[in-house]
TORSETOR-125958 format. One line per field, with one value per residue: residue number from 1; residue in one letter; x negated, y negated, z negated of N, C-alpha, C in turn. Coordinates in pm, whole numbers. Atoms other than C-alpha are relative to their C-alpha. Example, Ala and Ser with C-alpha at 12.3 -4.5 7.8 and 13.67 -1.06 7.14 Angstrom:
BEGIN
k c(1/2)
r c(A/S)
n.px c(-89/82)
n.py c(119/119)
n.pz c(0/6)
ca.px c(-1230/-1367)
ca.py c(450/106)
ca.pz c(-780/-714)
c.px c(-90/77)
c.py c(-120/-109)
c.pz c(0/-73)
//
This chain:
BEGIN
k c(1/2/3/4/5/6/7/8/9/10/11/12/13/14/15/16/17/18/19/20/21/22/23/24/25/26/27/28/29/30/31/32/33/34/35/36/37/38/39/40/41/42/43/44/45/46/47/48/49/50/51/52/53/54/55/56/57/58/59/60/61/62/63/64/65/66/67/68/69/70/71/72/73/74/75/76/77/78/79/80/81/82/83/84/85/86/87/88/89/90/91/92/93/94/95/96/97/98/99/100/101/102/103/104/105/106/107/108/109/110/111/112/113/114/115/116/117/118/119/120/121/122/123/124/125/126/127/128/129/130/131/132/133/134/135/136/137/138/139/140/141/142/143/144/145/146/147/148/149/150/151/152/153/154/155/156/157/158/159/160/161/162/163/164/165/166/167/168/169/170/171/172/173/174/175/176/177/178/179/180/181/182/183/184/185/186/187/188/189/190/191/192/193/194/195/196/197/198/199/200/201/202/203/204/205/206/207/208/209/210/211/212/213/214/215/216/217/218/219/220/221/222/223/224/225/226/227/228/229/230/231/232/233/234/235/236/237/238/239/240/241/242/243/244/245/246/247/248/249/250/251/252/253/254/255/256/257/258/259/260/261/262/263/264/265/266/267/268/269/270/271/272/273/274/275/276/277/278/279/280/281/282/283/284/285/286/287/288/289/290/291/292/293/294/295/296/297/298/299/300/301/302/303/304/305/306/307/308/309/310/311/312/313/314/315/316/317/318/319/320/321/322/323/324/325/326/327/328/329/330/331/332/333/334/335/336/337/338/339/340/341/342/343/344/345/346/347/348/349/350/351/352/353/354/355/356/357/358/359/360/361/362/363/364/365/366/367/368/369/370/371/372/373/374/375/376/377/378/379/380/381)
r c(X/X/X/X/X/X/X/X/X/X/X/X/X/X/X/X/X/X/X/X/X/X/X/X/X/X/X/X/X/X/X/X/X/X/X/X/X/X/X/X/X/X/X/X/X/X/X/X/X/X/X/X/X/X/X/X/X/X/X/X/X/X/X/X/X/X/X/X/X/X/X/X/X/X/X/X/X/X/X/X/X/X/X/X/X/X/X/X/X/X/X/X/X/X/X/X/X/X/X/X/X/X/X/X/X/X/X/X/X/X/X/X/X/X/X/X/X/X/X/X/X/X/X/X/X/X/X/X/X/X/X/X/X/X/X/X/X/X/X/X/X/X/X/X/X/X/X/X/X/X/X/X/X/X/X/X/X/X/X/X/X/X/X/X/X/X/X/X/X/X/X/X/X/X/X/X/X/X/X/X/X/X/X/X/X/X/X/X/X/X/X/X/X/X/X/X/X/X/X/X/X/X/X/X/X/X/X/X/X/X/X/X/X/X/X/X/X/X/X/X/X/X/X/X/X/X/X/X/X/X/X/X/X/X/X/X/X/X/X/X/X/X/X/X/X/X/X/X/X/X/X/X/X/X/X/X/X/X/X/X/X/X/X/X/X/X/X/X/X/X/X/X/X/X/X/X/X/X/X/X/X/X/X/X/X/X/X/X/X/X/X/X/X/X/X/X/X/X/X/X/X/X/X/X/X/X/X/X/X/X/X/X/X/X/X/X/X/X/X/X/X/X/X/X/X/X/X/X/X/X/X/X/X/X/X/X/X/X/X/X/X/X/X/X/X/X/X/X/X/X/X/X/X/X/X/X/X/X/X/X/X/X/X/X/X/X/X/X/X/X/X/X/X/X/X/X/X/X/X/X/X)
n.px c(43/25/121/-23/94/105/46/131/51/147/37/104/82/112/115/19/-20/-44/-143/-19/-130/-91/-2/-115/-11/-70/-110/-133/-32/122/18/123/-14/105/-71/23/-71/-135/-9/-33/102/-53/-135/-60/-128/30/-120/-92/9/43/26/127/65/50/23/-110/45/43/-112/-12/98/-45/-99/75/80/-92/-38/114/15/-101/5/-99/78/145/72/15/-128/-1/-128/-7/-9/-121/6/-12/133/102/-28/1/104/90/120/-31/98/-2/-50/-68/-132/-8/121/-10/111/7/-32/127/29/-97/42/117/-52/-75/84/116/-37/-124/-90/-142/-47/28/-96/-129/13/-10/-132/-100/38/-39/-136/-89/-4/74/-97/-26/125/5/-92/70/109/-57/-44/117/53/-83/37/138/-1/36/-131/7/36/-114/55/-92/84/122/117/18/-44/-78/-140/-48/-24/129/58/62/74/135/2/-32/105/115/-37/9/135/49/-58/72/132/7/-80/38/136/50/-33/40/120/-34/0/139/59/12/-45/-62/-15/-109/-11/117/-4/59/-44/58/-96/-20/28/128/83/78/133/64/92/-43/-64/-138/-24/-141/-104/-69/-25/-133/-14/-98/-11/-65/63/142/98/9/85/-2/137/57/138/56/142/50/-96/-116/-79/-109/-95/-68/-72/-30/-61/-48/114/-14/81/71/121/-34/-41/125/62/-72/22/139/-5/-81/82/113/-47/-52/111/95/-63/-63/86/-51/51/-56/-32/5/36/-79/39/50/-89/-41/-28/-63/-134/-22/-82/-100/-25/86/114/97/-75/12/20/43/-72/90/-52/14/48/84/-70/90/-92/69/-34/54/114/-39/-87/39/5/-138/-67/-30/-53/-72/-54/-103/-11/-86/77/79/-54/-33/53/129/43/75/92/-67/-128/10/-28/-15/39/94/-60/101/-58/93/-72/-67/-31/-87/68/26/-28/65/-30/98/-34/78/126/11/-116/-4/-103/-74/73/-59/-78/61/2/-138/-20/82/-71/-123/47/34/-123/-60/89/-17/-132/17/82/-74/-101/68/48/-119/-65)
n.py c(-134/-93/-80/-149/-73/-79/-105/-53/-104/-2/-114/29/-126/17/-83/-112/-128/-95/-6/-56/-65/73/-61/-72/-18/-120/47/-4/133/88/122/70/142/96/106/131/29/-62/-105/-137/-87/-131/-9/-134/-15/99/71/-88/5/-125/14/71/-41/105/123/100/84/123/90/40/105/123/67/48/112/113/59/74/110/102/43/-61/-77/18/-114/-28/-41/-139/-70/-116/-131/-68/-146/-44/17/-84/-147/-34/-96/37/75/87/90/-55/102/-59/67/107/88/108/-6/124/-12/-34/-143/-87/3/-90/-132/-37/-9/-95/-124/-39/-37/19/70/141/59/20/112/126/11/31/135/103/-2/-65/-144/-45/0/135/42/-72/72/120/-36/-20/132/77/-62/42/142/1/-68/-140/-53/-154/-25/0/-39/-35/4/78/-88/-93/-134/-56/28/13/142/79/-18/115/-34/36/140/77/-8/79/143/32/10/130/111/-5/45/134/92/-7/-34/13/-125/-117/-62/-119/-121/-55/-51/-144/-75/77/-71/43/-88/-91/-94/55/-66/60/47/-110/29/-62/87/87/-61/-49/103/39/133/-8/75/-24/50/-96/-142/-49/-154/-88/-122/32/101/-31/92/113/105/138/37/115/-10/116/-17/111/102/-48/-81/-77/-43/-113/-103/-129/-82/-135/-98/-111/-4/118/0/39/148/73/-19/82/146/32/-12/117/113/-3/17/136/97/-43/-3/132/112/126/44/122/-12/132/105/122/94/-64/21/-134/31/128/0/117/108/60/144/50/75/-100/-104/-127/12/-127/-72/-61/-45/93/-76/-112/-126/-96/-112/-120/-87/-132/-15/-98/54/137/6/0/122/85/135/69/130/54/139/71/66/107/62/142/104/10/-115/42/-92/-81/-43/-139/-15/-140/-78/-111/-118/-103/-137/-96/-131/-38/117/95/103/125/116/133/105/63/147/95/48/143/74/38/109/-6/60/126/-20/-86/-141/-55/-11/-116/-126/-13/-46/-154/-77/0/-80/-134/-54/-16/-116/-112/-17/-36/-135/-96/6)
n.pz c(-46/107/-8/5/87/-62/92/-37/86/20/75/95/2/97/-39/98/-62/91/35/130/12/93/129/34/145/49/85/-46/-47/24/-70/32/-51/21/77/-49/-135/0/-102/46/-55/-3/57/-11/74/96/49/62/153/63/143/13/119/75/-85/15/107/-53/2/139/17/-72/88/115/-50/-24/130/43/-85/33/135/90/94/-7/14/142/62/38/-10/89/-71/38/-3/-144/-62/58/-25/-146/-36/-105/32/114/67/146/106/106/22/94/-3/-102/-96/-81/-146/-68/25/-77/-142/-14/20/-130/-117/15/60/-61/114/-18/118/-15/-96/69/99/-81/-58/106/53/-92/-45/103/-22/-115/-115/-50/-70/-132/-87/-38/-100/-136/-43/-37/-125/-112/-27/-61/-128/11/-12/17/140/96/123/116/125/-13/6/-108/40/-109/-3/-141/-34/2/-133/-67/-122/-8/-38/118/93/-48/15/145/42/-39/84/129/-28/-56/79/138/1/141/74/-81/51/78/-85/-18/125/-15/120/99/124/87/117/-2/-113/-119/-125/-119/-105/-90/-144/-38/-86/77/27/-133/-51/-132/6/45/121/48/87/84/-47/38/-28/59/-84/-128/-79/-32/43/-92/39/-62/26/-60/-6/-65/-44/-78/-13/-65/89/-48/98/-57/84/-58/102/-31/-8/90/122/36/-83/-131/7/2/-126/-102/24/-51/-140/-54/19/-83/-140/-16/-16/-107/-140/-41/3/-46/-130/-50/-140/-62/98/-2/-99/-115/-118/-71/-144/-28/-66/-87/63/-89/15/99/-45/-45/-62/76/141/63/97/99/128/116/116/-32/-1/63/35/42/-108/11/-90/-101/-107/-56/-143/-46/28/-118/23/-114/43/-93/24/-100/-103/64/110/-34/77/84/76/116/55/101/-51/-43/-140/-22/116/-20/65/23/17/66/13/122/73/-69/-81/79/-84/45/-88/-82/4/-91/58/6/-43/-141/-6/-124/-114/-51/-120/-101/44/-20/-141/-46/43/-85/-136/3/2/-137/-79/39/-57/-135/-26/33/-111/-125/9/0/-127)
ca.px c(984/986/664/640/477/147/42/-326/-514/-863/-1041/-1250/-1537/-1791/-2007/-1963/-2012/-1957/-1602/-1503/-1226/-914/-876/-635/-532/-420/-177/187/230/-30/-105/-427/-441/-726/-642/-805/-655/-342/-425/-265/-545/-341/32/179/542/474/835/992/1073/900/860/584/494/267/195/533/361/230/579/593/272/397/692/455/220/510/620/275/260/593/495/762/490/116/-154/-177/195/276/563/681/662/998/1063/1162/820/612/780/753/558/308/5/-16/-190/-103/69/243/613/661/314/285/55/-64/48/-320/-378/-60/-176/-502/-300/-87/-370/-664/-483/-165/31/397/442/273/505/815/691/645/980/1167/972/1064/1422/1557/1593/1393/1713/1774/1404/1432/1731/1533/1241/1474/1627/1286/1169/1460/1369/1011/1125/1041/1360/1236/1188/1431/1359/1534/1236/917/684/728/868/1027/1388/1583/1649/1283/1141/892/734/368/434/595/316/48/245/272/-98/-187/45/-128/-467/-385/-118/-257/-635/-682/-547/-691/-1016/-826/-805/-1182/-1232/-1357/-1247/-1035/-1025/-711/-676/-1024/-917/-1127/-981/-1141/-970/-812/-904/-1171/-1299/-1443/-1737/-1821/-2029/-1828/-1698/-1372/-1207/-849/-558/-360/-331/-12/76/384/472/713/514/173/-145/-152/-347/-308/-661/-866/-1220/-1432/-1757/-1956/-1673/-1416/-1134/-905/-593/-436/-199/-170/30/140/-208/-248/-510/-707/-1013/-844/-713/-1069/-1207/-931/-980/-1356/-1290/-1024/-1262/-1564/-1359/-1193/-1530/-1726/-1482/-1353/-1537/-1460/-1501/-1465/-1292/-1248/-1364/-1171/-1176/-1289/-1136/-946/-842/-697/-345/-241/-87/221/255/-52/-351/-568/-480/-591/-591/-788/-625/-798/-742/-678/-820/-1082/-946/-1127/-974/-1057/-1070/-1101/-1442/-1302/-1071/-1278/-1304/-924/-849/-688/-616/-373/-248/48/104/331/189/202/258/432/254/223/29/-109/-418/-294/26/107/92/86/-12/-293/-178/-410/-309/-476/-388/-133/-84/163/64/-92/-9/-204/-114/-307/-315/-413/-774/-711/-453/-341/-144/127/-12/38/237/-19/-48/331/337/64/259/577/383/249/600/721/416/467/833/740/464/694/968/720/565/909/1014)
ca.py c(-4824/-4525/-4348/-3969/-3723/-3580/-3254/-3153/-2859/-2847/-2537/-2565/-2312/-2259/-2000/-1731/-1378/-1188/-1076/-1028/-786/-938/-865/-598/-592/-281/-493/-462/-833/-1119/-1470/-1662/-2045/-2288/-2557/-2861/-2812/-2620/-2357/-2019/-1770/-1453/-1385/-1039/-1006/-1336/-1457/-1140/-1157/-879/-809/-1057/-893/-1115/-1349/-1508/-1645/-1912/-2058/-2056/-2248/-2495/-2570/-2616/-2841/-3049/-3096/-3209/-3445/-3601/-3645/-3417/-3209/-3236/-2981/-3018/-2958/-2625/-2379/-2121/-1752/-1579/-1211/-1178/-1307/-1115/-784/-807/-520/-516/-740/-953/-1246/-1077/-1383/-1309/-1376/-1705/-1852/-2179/-2182/-2483/-2534/-2519/-2188/-2045/-2164/-1978/-1676/-1680/-1732/-1531/-1267/-1250/-1250/-1186/-1298/-1632/-1688/-1637/-1867/-2145/-2068/-2079/-2392/-2578/-2459/-2285/-1945/-1745/-1704/-2071/-2129/-1869/-2047/-2374/-2198/-2092/-2443/-2599/-2345/-2446/-2819/-2740/-2554/-2207/-2049/-1683/-1709/-1616/-1567/-1393/-1406/-1596/-1304/-1108/-816/-569/-678/-648/-1026/-1129/-1192/-1413/-1412/-1431/-1768/-1903/-1781/-1939/-2272/-2252/-2188/-2484/-2701/-2589/-2669/-3007/-3155/-3044/-3054/-3154/-2813/-2598/-2526/-2279/-2035/-1997/-1919/-1559/-1475/-1589/-1497/-1509/-1366/-1213/-1022/-1113/-1034/-1086/-1265/-1003/-1181/-958/-1232/-1433/-1200/-1153/-1474/-1576/-1915/-1789/-2005/-1873/-1781/-1471/-1099/-894/-520/-316/29/-110/-409/-233/-430/-787/-1106/-1483/-1614/-1920/-1936/-2243/-2222/-2517/-2755/-2548/-2376/-2091/-1990/-1645/-1381/-1013/-741/-376/-209/124/45/-219/-110/-144/-490/-603/-459/-623/-961/-949/-839/-1114/-1376/-1275/-1256/-1599/-1774/-1564/-1556/-1917/-2237/-2604/-2733/-3089/-3054/-3425/-3745/-4050/-4297/-4039/-4131/-3831/-3988/-4304/-4380/-4613/-4945/-5082/-5458/-5530/-5753/-5437/-5125/-4854/-4810/-4561/-4312/-4196/-4017/-4222/-3957/-3686/-3344/-3121/-2780/-2470/-2202/-1830/-1750/-1454/-1678/-1982/-1874/-1855/-2205/-2426/-2798/-2980/-3332/-3513/-3880/-4127/-4235/-4517/-4723/-5057/-5368/-5529/-5255/-5301/-5129/-4833/-4794/-4424/-4326/-3942/-3650/-3393/-3039/-2765/-2397/-2153/-1777/-1682/-2041/-2316/-2565/-2874/-3220/-3545/-3884/-4036/-4421/-4707/-4817/-5188/-5451/-5493/-5816/-5842/-5930/-6258/-6321/-6161/-5850/-5807/-5875/-5610/-5356/-5427/-5377/-5037/-4923/-5031/-4875/-4558/-4526/-4589/-4333/-4090/-4148/-4119/-3798/-3650/-3741)
ca.pz c(3349/3122/3032/3071/2832/2949/2784/2793/2649/2507/2381/2065/2074/1790/1955/1691/1804/1493/1393/1030/950/787/414/313/-48/-239/-442/-409/-378/-354/-264/-241/-198/-146/-402/-238/110/10/273/212/270/199/153/92/-15/-190/-221/-361/-737/-940/-1314/-1411/-1740/-1950/-1653/-1731/-2044/-1810/-1799/-2181/-2179/-1921/-2155/-2451/-2243/-2127/-2487/-2578/-2286/-2380/-2742/-2878/-3054/-3124/-3131/-3512/-3572/-3739/-3672/-3920/-3824/-3832/-3901/-3534/-3421/-3677/-3595/-3219/-3066/-2781/-2769/-3086/-3250/-3587/-3750/-4066/-4148/-4336/-4271/-4074/-3771/-3570/-3210/-3100/-3270/-3117/-2772/-2818/-2939/-2617/-2372/-2523/-2720/-2507/-2835/-2796/-3156/-3080/-2783/-2998/-3271/-3006/-2841/-3174/-3285/-2972/-2901/-3217/-3059/-2806/-2593/-2569/-2482/-2202/-2065/-2064/-1891/-1609/-1592/-1569/-1309/-1084/-1127/-1027/-713/-847/-714/-745/-1127/-1396/-1765/-2057/-2299/-2360/-2350/-2034/-2234/-1986/-1899/-1571/-1592/-1614/-1265/-1081/-736/-646/-488/-803/-1015/-798/-791/-1170/-1208/-988/-1193/-1516/-1360/-1206/-1435/-1769/-1721/-2094/-2199/-1924/-2119/-2338/-2046/-2022/-2390/-2412/-2764/-3054/-3419/-3629/-3980/-3948/-3633/-3327/-2981/-2642/-2354/-2126/-1802/-1643/-1416/-1701/-1748/-1375/-1331/-1023/-1139/-1290/-1558/-1607/-1607/-1725/-1690/-1718/-1747/-1810/-1684/-1431/-1317/-1302/-1354/-1228/-1258/-1196/-1156/-1060/-942/-853/-652/-516/-579/-402/-600/-515/-705/-665/-793/-728/-897/-902/-930/-1111/-1372/-1549/-1364/-1025/-1126/-1204/-882/-669/-836/-753/-398/-334/-477/-277/45/-6/-41/217/512/515/576/606/959/1088/1428/1498/1325/1231/1513/1768/2109/2261/2592/2752/2858/3146/3040/3209/3250/3035/3055/3083/3269/3010/2633/2423/2201/1883/1553/1240/1007/998/1098/847/793/601/869/882/1035/1222/1421/1513/1872/1895/1784/2045/2054/2276/2283/2439/2493/2675/3006/3095/2782/2813/2681/2424/2242/1891/1747/1530/1728/1772/2133/2106/1882/1865/1798/1657/1683/1447/1456/1192/1079/1156/1428/1271/1414/1390/1533/1824/1792/2012/1962/2030/2103/2467/2528/2802/3145/3322/3640/3872/3659/3675/4044/4102/3891/4091/4411/4294/4220/4567/4736/4536/4644/5001/4996/4829/5082/5372/5244/5211/5565)
c.px c(-21/-129/43/-107/-101/-53/-122/-50/-148/-37/-112/-85/-123/-115/-27/17/40/149/4/138/92/8/139/-1/80/115/128/49/-117/18/-129/6/-129/59/-25/74/137/15/28/-91/57/144/58/117/-3/129/103/-16/-34/-10/-133/-77/-61/-38/112/-29/-45/111/26/-98/30/105/-71/-81/88/52/-110/-19/105/-1/98/-73/-144/-70/-15/135/3/148/-2/26/124/-26/3/-133/-100/19/-5/-113/-78/-123/34/-117/-18/25/89/137/-12/-119/27/-136/9/28/-128/-42/96/-32/-110/52/71/-105/-112/51/128/110/150/59/-26/90/133/-5/12/139/98/-27/47/152/93/6/-78/89/22/-126/-5/93/-65/-112/63/46/-114/-62/74/-35/-131/-3/-37/135/-2/-23/130/-54/109/-84/-124/-124/-33/38/96/154/35/18/-121/-75/-70/-64/-143/-17/32/-114/-123/39/-18/-143/-59/52/-82/-142/-1/76/-47/-154/-64/24/-61/-118/33/-12/-134/-65/0/48/69/21/115/16/-104/16/-46/49/-58/107/12/-32/-138/-93/-96/-145/-72/-100/33/70/149/17/144/61/59/24/144/0/121/6/69/-71/-147/-94/-10/-83/29/-139/-36/-150/-50/-158/-36/103/135/73/111/92/76/77/7/58/24/-118/6/-74/-73/-126/27/28/-137/-73/66/-24/-141/-1/68/-97/-114/40/44/-115/-94/60/72/-102/66/-69/61/16/-4/-20/96/-56/-52/107/21/19/48/134/7/87/81/22/-89/-115/-123/80/-12/-19/-51/92/-93/77/-9/-43/-97/93/-101/82/-83/56/-51/-114/25/79/-40/0/137/82/16/55/61/45/101/14/89/-92/88/72/24/-59/112/-20/-79/-96/72/138/-4/42/24/-31/-97/57/-113/72/-109/74/54/22/87/-85/-11/6/-62/28/-118/47/-85/-126/-12/129/-8/124/82/-78/69/76/-65/-10/140/29/-72/71/121/-38/-35/122/61/-80/19/133/-13/-76/82/109/-61/-42/118/72/-60)
c.py c(86/80/148/65/74/99/60/100/-8/126/-49/136/-25/94/116/127/113/-4/61/57/-78/80/66/32/124/-42/11/-136/-92/-129/-66/-139/-69/-123/-134/-30/51/110/132/105/148/-9/142/13/-103/-64/101/-2/147/-22/-68/42/-122/-130/-104/-91/-139/-100/-46/-112/-126/-78/-67/-126/-121/-70/-83/-128/-106/-53/62/83/-45/132/38/31/146/50/116/128/69/149/61/-15/98/142/40/92/-51/-77/-105/-87/45/-118/70/-82/-104/-87/-111/-2/-119/32/39/142/98/0/99/153/51/33/109/135/58/31/-31/-70/-150/-69/-23/-112/-131/-14/-42/-139/-112/-4/68/151/32/4/-130/-47/63/-70/-131/27/20/-134/-78/58/-44/-147/-12/71/148/80/153/35/-5/66/36/5/-78/71/77/138/55/-26/-18/-147/-83/29/-127/55/-41/-151/-87/-2/-85/-149/-37/-19/-131/-113/-3/-62/-154/-102/-7/31/-2/127/119/74/125/130/62/44/154/76/-92/78/-62/107/105/114/-70/85/-71/-33/118/-23/56/-89/-87/51/37/-108/-41/-139/4/-75/15/91/110/131/42/152/46/121/-23/-98/43/-109/-123/-106/-130/-56/-129/6/-126/26/-118/-101/42/107/75/46/123/80/125/90/145/100/108/0/-133/-15/-43/-149/-77/8/-86/-152/-38/-3/-118/-123/-7/-30/-144/-97/37/-20/-131/-107/-123/-43/-133/16/-134/-100/-114/-93/63/-17/143/-22/-135/19/-128/-100/-60/-146/-67/-77/94/123/138/-36/129/49/77/51/-102/67/109/126/103/106/113/111/136/21/98/-55/-134/-7/7/-123/-85/-133/-53/-137/-48/-151/-60/-69/-46/-56/-147/-98/-82/138/-55/112/80/48/147/13/154/82/109/122/109/136/90/133/17/-119/-94/-99/-126/-114/-123/-107/-52/-152/-84/-54/-148/-53/-17/-89/17/-68/-126/30/93/138/66/16/129/128/21/50/149/79/5/86/153/55/16/116/131/32/48/142/103/2/83)
c.pz c(-116/21/2/-90/84/-100/52/-100/-1/-86/-94/-17/-90/22/-93/78/-91/-39/-138/-11/-101/-132/-18/-147/-36/-92/65/55/-40/72/-50/66/-29/-62/69/129/1/104/-66/77/16/-66/29/-91/-111/-58/-55/-150/-48/-150/-15/-119/-74/80/-11/-119/49/-6/-140/-22/71/-85/-119/41/29/-127/-66/77/-35/-139/-93/-105/13/-23/-151/-73/-31/14/-96/80/-60/-10/136/69/-59/39/143/29/118/-47/-102/-39/-135/-93/-90/-27/-119/0/115/80/92/146/75/-18/77/154/25/-15/120/106/-20/-43/59/-106/23/-126/8/93/-74/-99/70/48/-104/-55/90/29/-108/6/130/120/61/72/135/99/49/100/140/59/59/125/119/28/68/140/-8/2/-16/-148/-87/-129/-102/-122/31/17/124/-36/111/-15/145/42/5/142/42/124/-7/37/-116/-99/46/-11/-141/-52/46/-81/-139/13/24/-84/-147/-13/-145/-79/73/-55/-82/84/24/-129/-7/-120/-95/-124/-83/-109/0/102/125/121/112/98/94/141/37/78/-89/-30/126/53/144/4/-45/-134/-54/109/-89/66/-45/28/-83/93/134/90/43/-56/93/-68/76/-35/75/-10/68/31/85/25/74/-91/69/-115/59/-98/79/-111/53/25/-112/-131/-24/87/148/6/2/134/112/-16/52/152/63/-11/97/149/27/18/113/134/45/-16/37/128/35/150/74/-113/8/94/127/114/68/151/13/63/91/-71/109/-37/-108/59/34/46/-72/-147/-64/-108/-91/-127/-108/-128/45/7/-52/-62/-59/91/-24/107/110/117/55/149/59/-31/121/-41/122/-47/112/-23/110/105/117/-121/30/-102/-56/-78/-115/-52/-115/37/45/150/33/-125/54/-72/-4/-28/-54/-15/-137/-91/73/82/-79/101/-60/100/80/11/89/-72/-4/44/152/11/135/108/44/129/105/-39/20/148/54/-45/81/131/0/-4/143/91/-33/52/153/43/-27/104/133/2/3/129/105)
//
């Protein structure tokens, strides 16, 4: 006998009466992600490539950190400064042609001082030429799944061929935080002195006392003002990118607004607990006539407070289920629908073993079928 799918609906109601307005960013493009859960809190034109300005230096740093991780270089290794690097315009570390600079100092020069000269020294030290390094950046981006990224230089210097999306920048930031934690502390350093010149970190979040600890600002006339940032509060971390703002002041204001919204308007909620029985299914040809169905994990989600009263859960399962049944065997699935998010699905599993029934159980089941057919025939006559 074949089972049939039963679909049931359950409403989840948290009794909230207040409604919080959705966040609207002034940025041209933006993405905000909760790191622990991977929940996308905000996405605005996030997959469109734009000029990344100095935020593309994060990819240069990724290449350097990978070289450190692979043992190809060490923090104490030194690279010579070429004329090409020393003469580069824009933001600078102020390295001098012909001097040798350690990899660690160059990393600080890139992160804290946004030095274009430091980027080129690293690029030439790793790959011979900046052009070859940029090709390797693009190749590596493809390998990492960053399909909206293309590089022609290591600095973010304006060029039609230099492009990244908000989604790629957020992914890259998460990678720098999680894959290279031993180097992430550089992003939170507030100043760096080289050759008696002290420069402050350009990240405006570091002085706001909101838990910010990285990553990188960017600005060109074409790209506007942008920021890739990360903030941790009470053990919860968000990573975000936004770009296209008209001024450094508006960038700082938008960064603070996004941060406060992301922590204020979202909360972790346990909707169901591991082992919680959702329903029972009938058993066909078994020693018992019903089996419980439960979740095999906690369903704990980061949810928008404004939408808690709109969350719906439904579940479907095969009914009846033919014996034998083993504890942990999947019998159905729980589906949770949250406004403006993909439907989440969780397996419903049997709570215990059900062995096949004996002769009398099978005879009783066969009798039920016969009686069911007779009743059906009679009611139709």
